[in-house]
Each structure stands twice: as structure tokens, then as C-alpha cells.
N, C-alpha and C positions, 0 to 999 in steps of 0.2 A: 504494500500500500504506500502511496505517496501523499505526503502532507506538506502544505506550505502554510506560512503564517506571517503575520505582522504583529510585532509587539511595540507598545508605546505606553508611556505613563505621563501624567501631567508635568512632572519635573524633567522627564526625558533622561533620567540617569539610572539609578539602581534597579528599579522594578522592570524597566524595559529589558535590561540585559539578563536579569534573574529569570524572567518569564521565558525568554528565548532559550536560555540554558536548560531550564526545566523541561521544555518541550523537546529539545534535542536529546536530552538524556532519556526521557521516557520513550521517545520514538525508537531510540537505539535498543532499549530493553525489549521492545516488541518486534524488532527487526523491520521497522518501517523506514522508508526514505523520508527525510525531512529537510526543508530549507526554510529558514526564518529570516525575514527582513526586520531589522530594528530601525525604528524611527526615533532616535534619541536626540539629545540636546545638540549633538554634533552633526545632525542630519541623517538621512537614510544610509544604512550600511547593509551590505549583503543583499542588494536589491534583487527582487524576483524578476525573472525574465518572463516574457509572454509564454514561452515554452514551458517554464516551470509551472506556471499557473494552469496552462492547458492540460498538462499531464497529471495534475494533482487530483486525488480522489476527494480530499477535504481541504478547506481553508480554515485556519484558526486565527481569530483576530481578538485583540484586547479591546475592551470597550470603556476603558478609563478616560480616554480622550479621543479627539478626532484623529482618524488615520487618513493620511493623504493617499489618494489613488484607490479608494474602495471600489470605484466603478470597474476596476480591472477584474473583479471577482464575480461580475454579473453572470448568472447562470450556473455558478458553482455551489456545492454544498458548503455553507459557511456556518461555523460555530463561533459565537462571541461570548467571551468570559472576561472577567476582570483580571488584571495581572496577578493579583493576590490569589485568585482561584486557580489560575494556570500554575502558579508556583507551587501551591499546596496540593493540587489534585490532578497533576498532569498524567499520572498513571491511571487514575480513574477515567480521565478523558480518553486515553488511548484504548482502554477496554471498551468504552462506549462506541468509539469510532470503529473499532474492529467488529463489534456486533452489528453496527449499522451498515457495514459494507456488505 
């Protein structure tokens, strides 16, 4: 399974990167491919390509703050959670995504 995502938080610092790391680690445990774009205080990093998005089974977005470029995910299965939820429950999320596939 392929998952892409965008993490961001109001301050654009700690939770942005902690959420990205949590998603990456959980996906690795489940054997999923994952690519996470961070929209932190220094701007977008690890930007998702159109092909990354096209091939993704699911898109995971944080909903703590506005994410730029959300229109890129039109027509995709999108899950929105807070950065805190992603950080603390990324394994649960992966289990639910696996069941939904």
C-alpha cells in the first residue's frame, strides 16, 4: 500500500516534523510505502510529486492549520487528523487504512 501525506502545525516546527516521523515509522512497521511532505516554518520540504499522489492509495493530512495545495488530492481517499492524533495513534491509523483497503 502507498500512503502520502502533508503535515503542518500552527507554529510550523515541532509537531509538523513529529507527525511526519510518526507516520513514516508506523508505515514502515506495516510494510507500507510512504512519502510525507512537511509544510513547516521553513516552507515545504519533501514535496509530493503528481506521480506520488496519483499512485497513493490514501492521503493523510493534518488539520491543525491550512495546508497549501489541498486541491492536489481531489478524488483521493483523504484522512484528516490533528498532528497530536497522528503522533499518538499512527499505528492505529495504519491498521484502519489496511482494513479499508
